[in-house]
C-alpha positions, 0 to 999 in steps of 0.5 A: 173514609178519613175523619177530615172528609166526615167532618166536611161532609157534616158541616155541609149537611148542617149548612145545608139544613139551615139554609133550606129556610126561606127568608123575607122575599124568597117566600112566595106563598100566597097565604102563611100561618104566621107566628109572632116574635114572642110564639103568639098565633097571628092567624093566616094571612097573605105573604105580603102582610106577613112581610110588612109586620115583620119589616115594621118589627125591624125583623125577619120573616122565616118559613119554619114549617114549608110542608105544613098547609098553609105553611108556617112562618115566624117573625125572628131575628135571622141571624139569632135563629139560625145560631139557636139552630146550629146550637141545637144540632150540635147539642143533639149531636153531642147526646147521640151515642155512638156504638162500636163493634169491637172484635175479639178473636179466638183460636179453637186450642186457646188456654183457660187464662187466655179465654178469661183475659179475652172475657175480661177485655169483652166485659169492658167493651159491653159495659162501655156500651159497645157491641162485641164480635166474637170470632173463633178462627180455624186454620189448616186441620182445625176446620175438620173439627169446627162443630167440636169448637163451638162450645168454646163461643157457648162458654164465653157467652156463658161467662158474660151472661150477667152483663151481655145477652147474645144478639146473633148466635154462633154462625159459620162463615168460611173459615171462622165462626162468629157471635155478636153480643150486646149490653143486657138491657 
C-alpha cells in the first residue's frame, strides 16, 4: 500500500469520525442530557427544548455522546467544535509512536568484525525504539549444521544485553533461524 492510499484512508477515517456527530434537527431523541456553552449541566430535557435553547444562543446543538442514557448534547458553535476535534486528532497522531521492525541478516560463517558491525547497527536501531529481527540464513551444506550455529544468535543477544531483551527466542523457520530483540524498559 503506497503512502497516498494510506493518507487517503486516514483522511476518510477522520472525516467519518467527525461527521458521525448529529447536529440540530438530526437529533431525534425524546430526551437528552444538555450541557451549556461554558460546560455547565443544564439537566435532562426534550430534544425540542434543547434545540430552542441552542437557537436562542445562536449556536448549534451537537450530540457528543450518542451511546449514553440519555444521549448527551452540547450547545456549541459546530464549526469551531469540528475544528477543535480535528486538531485534537492531529495532536494525538503526532504523539503516537510507530514501532518499526528492522532486520539484520547474518550467515553462519560471519567474521568477528562483521558481527560487531551488525551489533552496533542493531544497538542504534534499538536505542531509537525499533524492534530488531535478527535472521541467521543457511545455504546449502550449512543446513546440516544449524544447531551448532545457534551460538551466533546467543552471542548477538549477549552483546546487546545492556540495551535489549529477547522478545522471541531463536527459532528455526525453513532455511533461517530468527530472533526478535526489543528495547529494555
